[in-house]
Rosetta silent file (secondary structure, phi, psi, omega in degrees, C-alpha in Angstrom):
SEQUENCE: MSGFADNLLHLLWTFAQLSVLGFGGGKGIIPQMHYDAVTRYQWVTSQQFTQFYTIGKLVPGPTTIFAALVGYAAIPGRPLLGATVATIAMFVPSSAIMVAFDALWVRFQASPWRVIIAQGLAPAIVGLVWSSVWTIARGVAVSWVAYAVAAVVTVLMLRTKLSTPVLILLSGVVGVAALR
SCORE:     score description
SCORE:     0.000 S_00000001
   1 L     0.000  150.466 -178.983   24.080    8.316   15.384 S_00000001
   2 L   -75.073  163.712  177.821   21.680    6.738   17.861 S_00000001
   3 H   -62.397  -35.769  178.724   19.479    3.788   17.065 S_00000001
   4 H   -62.787  -49.375 -179.778   16.443    6.078   17.345 S_00000001
   5 H   -64.164  -41.421  177.478   17.822    8.554   14.793 S_00000001
   6 H   -59.408  -46.682 -179.336   18.928    5.740   12.484 S_00000001
   7 H   -62.052  -41.261  179.042   15.487    4.164   12.622 S_00000001
   8 H   -65.002  -41.589  178.155   13.817    7.513   11.919 S_00000001
   9 H   -67.070  -39.606  176.083   16.107    8.172    8.940 S_00000001
  10 H   -61.315  -41.864  178.503   15.491    4.670    7.580 S_00000001
  11 H   -61.545  -48.629  179.742   11.761    5.303    7.882 S_00000001
  12 H   -60.581  -50.001 -177.226   12.024    8.646    6.105 S_00000001
  13 H   -65.591  -42.375 -179.218   14.272    7.336    3.325 S_00000001
  14 H   -60.956  -50.527 -176.707   12.273    4.130    2.792 S_00000001
  15 H   -74.531  -27.458  174.518    8.916    5.840    2.409 S_00000001
  16 H   -66.335  -41.577  176.422   10.329    8.698    0.343 S_00000001
  17 H   -64.068  -44.196  179.160   11.708    6.146   -2.137 S_00000001
  18 H   -61.897  -37.010  178.542    8.424    4.263   -2.171 S_00000001
  19 H   -58.591  -45.078 -178.144    6.598    7.529   -2.784 S_00000001
  20 H   -70.486  -32.351 -178.897    8.626    8.209   -5.905 S_00000001
  21 H   -82.462  -10.019 -171.784    8.221    4.635   -7.146 S_00000001
  22 L   -83.934   29.670  178.047    4.456    4.556   -6.571 S_00000001
  23 L   -67.892  150.349 -179.643    3.341    5.876   -9.952 S_00000001
  24 L    84.501    3.780  179.912    0.234    4.257  -11.335 S_00000001
  25 L   116.012  151.695 -175.804   -1.233    3.835   -7.879 S_00000001
  26 H   -68.522  -21.814 -177.616    0.015    2.768   -4.507 S_00000001
  27 H   -62.317  -25.336 -178.528   -0.708   -0.923   -4.997 S_00000001
  28 H   -68.833  -19.646 -178.324    2.378   -1.243   -7.164 S_00000001
  29 H  -102.459    1.065 -178.281    4.722   -0.536   -4.255 S_00000001
  30 H   -57.975  -45.278  179.917    3.111   -2.881   -1.728 S_00000001
  31 H   -59.916  -42.145  179.620    5.611   -5.736   -2.322 S_00000001
  32 H   -69.212  -39.018  177.403    8.592   -3.429   -1.782 S_00000001
  33 H   -62.317  -41.203  177.873    6.936   -1.805    1.235 S_00000001
  34 H   -61.498  -47.369  179.696    6.303   -5.276    2.671 S_00000001
  35 H   -58.242  -47.947 -177.776    9.925   -6.267    2.113 S_00000001
  36 H   -66.056  -47.776 -174.174   11.244   -3.104    3.765 S_00000001
  37 H   -74.665  -34.319 -174.824    8.816   -3.021    6.691 S_00000001
  38 H   -97.308  -51.715 -172.747    8.706   -6.763    7.421 S_00000001
  39 H   -87.893  -52.082 -173.439   11.931   -8.354    6.226 S_00000001
  40 H   -70.408  -54.213 -175.676   14.549   -5.631    6.015 S_00000001
  41 L  -103.509  -13.148  178.744   13.800   -3.433    9.058 S_00000001
  42 L    53.666   44.614  176.104   11.357   -5.698   10.925 S_00000001
  43 L   -73.204  -34.957 -179.253    9.153   -2.790   11.928 S_00000001
  44 L  -141.483  165.358  174.056    6.063   -4.997   11.713 S_00000001
  45 L   -86.410  167.735  178.314    5.176   -8.641   11.136 S_00000001
  46 H   -62.990  -37.274  179.446    3.650   -9.857    7.883 S_00000001
  47 H   -67.927  -41.529  176.414    0.326  -10.314    9.652 S_00000001
  48 H   -61.929  -42.054  179.855    0.436   -6.749   11.047 S_00000001
  49 H   -57.795  -45.435  179.290    1.296   -5.459    7.575 S_00000001
  50 H   -64.841  -40.334  177.585   -1.782   -7.185    6.138 S_00000001
  51 H   -63.680  -43.508  179.026   -3.942   -5.821    8.959 S_00000001
  52 H   -63.944  -40.359  177.157   -2.625   -2.303    8.382 S_00000001
  53 H   -59.622  -43.793  179.799   -3.251   -2.653    4.642 S_00000001
  54 H   -61.689  -43.493  177.363   -6.831   -3.691    5.366 S_00000001
  55 H   -61.623  -40.600  177.810   -7.342   -0.670    7.595 S_00000001
  56 H   -61.243  -30.645  177.951   -5.889    1.493    4.804 S_00000001
  57 H   -75.851  -24.729 -176.801   -8.535    0.127    2.435 S_00000001
  58 H   -83.022  -27.932 -177.401  -11.333    0.999    4.858 S_00000001
  59 L   -89.332  153.796  177.836  -10.496    4.663    5.392 S_00000001
  60 L   -65.094  150.642  177.766  -11.044    7.336    2.758 S_00000001
  61 L   109.198 -171.609 -177.273   -8.053    8.320    0.672 S_00000001
  62 L   -69.927  149.595  178.943   -5.213    6.464   -0.969 S_00000001
  63 H   -55.379  -37.357 -174.742   -4.453    2.885    0.004 S_00000001
  64 H   -71.997    4.729  174.704   -0.920    3.837    1.008 S_00000001
  65 H   -60.392  -21.879  179.692   -2.261    5.860    3.934 S_00000001
  66 H   -68.162   -6.704  172.683   -1.510    2.748    5.961 S_00000001
  67 H   -57.946  -32.032  177.685    2.151    3.824    5.798 S_00000001
  68 H   -60.773  -38.542  179.488    1.246    5.940    8.843 S_00000001
  69 H   -69.367  -38.593  175.885    0.427    2.746   10.766 S_00000001
  70 H   -63.247  -44.647  177.424    3.726    1.170    9.762 S_00000001
  71 H   -61.520  -38.554  178.293    5.500    4.346   10.895 S_00000001
  72 H   -59.924  -41.849 -179.346    3.545    4.278   14.149 S_00000001
  73 H   -77.717  -24.660 -173.355    4.807    0.750   14.833 S_00000001
  74 H   -74.401  -25.806 -177.256    8.346    1.472   13.604 S_00000001
  75 L  -118.014   83.701 -172.705    9.222    4.015   16.296 S_00000001
  76 L   -57.478  -39.918 -177.805    8.138    2.394   19.580 S_00000001
  77 L   -75.665  -24.202 -177.266    9.185    5.253   21.888 S_00000001
  78 L  -139.159   67.331 -173.840    7.630    7.972   19.705 S_00000001
  79 H   -61.221  -35.416  179.398    4.871    6.376   17.624 S_00000001
  80 H   -67.745  -35.171  175.248    3.227    9.656   16.577 S_00000001
  81 H   -64.273  -44.326  177.494    6.562   10.921   15.265 S_00000001
  82 H   -59.847  -44.235  179.016    6.967    7.687   13.302 S_00000001
  83 H   -63.811  -40.405 -179.224    3.472    7.987   11.845 S_00000001
  84 H   -66.949  -46.607 -179.683    4.068   11.622   10.893 S_00000001
  85 H   -61.905  -46.058 -179.342    7.449   10.971    9.257 S_00000001
  86 H   -62.053  -40.953 -178.815    6.121    7.970    7.302 S_00000001
  87 H   -66.909  -46.948  178.905    3.083    9.917    6.105 S_00000001
  88 H   -61.507  -45.766 -178.964    5.058   12.972    5.008 S_00000001
  89 H   -65.735  -31.121 -177.904    7.677   10.811    3.290 S_00000001
  90 H   -74.665  -31.658 -171.025    4.969    8.745    1.568 S_00000001
  91 H  -112.768  -28.474 -175.914    3.037   11.671    0.073 S_00000001
  92 H   -69.768  -49.049 -178.549    5.185   14.805   -0.289 S_00000001
  93 H   -59.822  -46.464 -178.776    7.795   13.574   -2.834 S_00000001
  94 H   -66.573  -35.563  178.381    5.256   12.001   -5.200 S_00000001
  95 H   -64.763  -42.582  178.863    2.952   15.012   -4.908 S_00000001
  96 H   -63.721  -41.692  178.749    5.771   17.395   -5.818 S_00000001
  97 H   -65.104  -41.311 -178.883    6.732   15.244   -8.805 S_00000001
  98 H   -66.185  -37.146  177.047    3.120   15.035   -9.989 S_00000001
  99 H   -62.563  -44.454  178.955    2.675   18.803   -9.871 S_00000001
 100 H   -67.077  -42.915 -178.198    5.797   19.240  -12.008 S_00000001
 101 H   -67.097  -34.886  179.079    4.878   16.376  -14.344 S_00000001
 102 H   -59.449  -39.374  178.938    1.347   17.680  -14.826 S_00000001
 103 H   -62.697  -40.534  177.906    2.720   20.898  -16.262 S_00000001
 104 H   -69.090  -40.596 -177.894    4.754   18.891  -18.794 S_00000001
 105 H   -61.346  -42.087  178.188    1.859   16.563  -19.587 S_00000001
 106 H   -69.147  -41.024 -177.985   -0.379   19.518  -20.421 S_00000001
 107 H   -61.422  -37.370 -178.295    2.351   21.266  -22.375 S_00000001
 108 L  -104.371   38.705 -176.151    2.875   18.240  -24.631 S_00000001
 109 L   -57.950  -35.851 -176.799   -0.817   17.416  -24.975 S_00000001
 110 L   -88.124   -3.214 -176.258   -0.630   16.885  -28.759 S_00000001
 111 L   -71.971  136.702  175.700    2.495   14.706  -28.643 S_00000001
 112 L   -68.164  -15.830  179.383    2.183   11.091  -29.779 S_00000001
 113 H   -65.480  -27.462  178.986    4.558   10.172  -26.956 S_00000001
 114 H   -59.296  -45.960 -179.503    1.731   10.581  -24.438 S_00000001
 115 H   -67.514  -42.236 -179.827   -0.116    7.592  -25.873 S_00000001
 116 H   -61.358  -44.260  179.410    3.090    5.554  -26.189 S_00000001
 117 H   -62.971  -47.202 -178.904    4.020    6.248  -22.559 S_00000001
 118 H   -62.307  -43.234  179.698    0.528    5.374  -21.296 S_00000001
 119 H   -68.444  -33.590 -179.898    0.398    2.138  -23.326 S_00000001
 120 H   -73.186  -33.356 -178.550    3.881    1.157  -22.216 S_00000001
 121 H   -80.161  -27.402 -174.897    3.204    1.673  -18.524 S_00000001
 122 H   -55.060  -49.362 -179.883   -0.154   -0.143  -18.414 S_00000001
 123 H   -63.958  -35.223  178.754    1.226   -3.732  -18.463 S_00000001
 124 H   -65.395  -40.504  179.213    3.815   -2.866  -15.824 S_00000001
 125 H   -64.645  -42.592  178.222    1.140   -1.440  -13.551 S_00000001
 126 H   -61.065  -43.826  178.216   -1.036   -4.541  -13.946 S_00000001
 127 H   -62.311  -40.808  178.236    1.939   -6.742  -13.048 S_00000001
 128 H   -65.223  -37.653  178.412    2.716   -4.624   -9.993 S_00000001
 129 H   -65.390  -44.032  178.754   -0.888   -4.830   -8.799 S_00000001
 130 H   -64.973  -35.398  175.297   -0.890   -8.640   -9.086 S_00000001
 131 H   -62.829  -36.927  177.005    2.402   -8.729   -7.226 S_00000001
 132 H   -64.141  -42.007  178.919    0.726   -6.695   -4.475 S_00000001
 133 H   -58.267  -45.897 -179.372   -2.123   -9.194   -4.257 S_00000001
 134 H   -64.434  -40.578 -179.741    0.357  -12.020   -3.733 S_00000001
 135 H   -63.913  -46.939  179.466    2.296  -10.036   -1.118 S_00000001
 136 H   -64.003  -38.260 -178.618   -0.805   -9.180    0.913 S_00000001
 137 H   -62.691  -26.659 -179.793   -2.006  -12.785    0.699 S_00000001
 138 L   -66.072  -23.093 -178.032    1.164  -13.965    2.449 S_00000001
 139 L   -92.502    3.248 -179.111    0.055  -12.213    5.644 S_00000001
 140 L   -81.571  137.462  175.787   -3.339  -13.898    5.812 S_00000001
 141 L   -62.499  135.811 -175.073   -3.933  -16.425    8.539 S_00000001
 142 L   -90.364  117.077  174.962   -4.120  -19.863    6.930 S_00000001
 143 L  -162.217  166.634  179.228   -7.385  -21.722    7.501 S_00000001
 144 H   -66.285  -31.213  178.620  -10.217  -23.127    5.453 S_00000001
 145 H   -66.025  -43.175  179.718  -12.344  -20.112    6.444 S_00000001
 146 H   -61.487  -43.302  178.853   -9.677  -17.702    5.122 S_00000001
 147 H   -65.514  -40.653  179.691   -9.496  -19.572    1.813 S_00000001
 148 H   -65.291  -44.025  179.026  -13.295  -19.674    1.508 S_00000001
 149 H   -63.058  -43.286  179.584  -13.628  -15.951    2.248 S_00000001
 150 H   -60.639  -42.901 -179.770  -10.869  -15.146   -0.267 S_00000001
 151 H   -65.833  -44.378 -179.421  -12.602  -17.223   -2.963 S_00000001
 152 H   -64.842  -43.886  179.198  -16.022  -15.689   -2.304 S_00000001
 153 H   -62.508  -40.802  178.675  -14.605  -12.148   -2.254 S_00000001
 154 H   -60.146  -47.588  179.150  -12.759  -12.770   -5.522 S_00000001
 155 H   -62.075  -44.709 -179.265  -15.954  -13.960   -7.213 S_00000001
 156 H   -64.435  -37.519  178.753  -17.953  -11.033   -5.789 S_00000001
 157 H   -65.300  -37.558 -177.966  -15.324   -8.529   -6.939 S_00000001
 158 H   -81.800  -25.808 -172.481  -15.380   -9.937  -10.465 S_00000001
 159 H  -109.421  -14.736 -177.944  -19.149  -10.472  -10.761 S_00000001
 160 L  -126.707  177.374  177.857  -20.762   -7.634   -8.750 S_00000001
 161 L  -108.326   23.678  177.706  -20.348   -3.937   -8.176 S_00000001
 162 L   -64.314  138.397 -178.944  -19.940   -4.243   -4.406 S_00000001
 163 L   -76.522  157.127 -179.084  -17.359   -1.752   -3.148 S_00000001
 164 H   -58.029  -47.412  179.406  -14.115   -2.875   -1.554 S_00000001
 165 H   -59.681  -35.667  178.117  -14.941   -1.493    1.918 S_00000001
 166 H   -65.016  -44.607  179.030  -18.262   -3.377    1.930 S_00000001
 167 H   -63.914  -38.775  178.068  -16.497   -6.606    0.996 S_00000001
 168 H   -65.674  -43.348  178.534  -13.863   -6.052    3.676 S_00000001
 169 H   -61.090  -46.929  179.082  -16.561   -5.370    6.264 S_00000001
 170 H   -63.007  -39.042  177.697  -18.503   -8.490    5.275 S_00000001
 171 H   -64.507  -39.581  177.058  -15.287  -10.546    5.363 S_00000001
 172 H   -62.383  -40.329  178.302  -14.551   -9.198    8.842 S_00000001
 173 H   -63.111  -44.080  178.137  -18.004  -10.219   10.034 S_00000001
 174 H   -63.070  -42.110  179.317  -17.454  -13.749    8.669 S_00000001
 175 H   -62.351  -42.570  178.555  -14.006  -13.854   10.307 S_00000001
 176 H   -64.345  -43.820  179.786  -15.380  -12.788   13.687 S_00000001
 177 H   -62.160  -38.720 -179.303  -18.211  -15.328   13.408 S_00000001
 178 H   -68.545  -29.387 -179.677  -15.690  -18.061   12.523 S_00000001
 179 H   -75.769  -19.970 -177.510  -13.556  -17.245   15.567 S_00000001
 180 L   -74.850    0.000    0.000  -16.481  -17.713   17.961 S_00000001
C-alpha cells in the first residue's frame, strides 16, 4: 500500500478507536489523541495540537471537533479528505454505540446497576479530564505571561461563571498584547 493510503488508514483507525474510548466526554481521550497525533504519527506538533484544541473550544459543538484540524494537517496532499476522514471516524462509531446503549439504558431503568455503573465511572472520568489538562499544558509556549494567564484563568474558572470561550478570547487578547 502507498504511504498516502497507509496514512489515511492510520487516521481512520486512530480516530475510530478514540471515538469508542471517548465515553464520559471527549476530554478523556485528549492524552491518547496527543500521543497518536504528535508522538506516534507526527501529524502535528505539540504546539499545533494545543492550538487546534483551543480552536475546538471556541466553536460550537463537542471539543473533539478539533480532530478535523488534526486530520487536515495529517494528509498534506489532500487536507479536506483528511479532515473528513478524521471527523467521520471521530463521531460515527461513538454515535452508533450511544444509540444502541441508550436503548439498553432505558430498558433497565429500574436496575440498581445503573447507579453502580455511574458511580464507578465518575472517578475515572475525573482522572481522564485532569490528564487532559496536563497534556494540553505541555503544548503551551513557556513564558511568564503564559504562566500568569494560566493562573488567572484557573482562578476565574473556579471563582466566576465566565464561559470557557470568553476566557479563551480574553487570554488571546492578553497573548497578542504581550507579543507586541
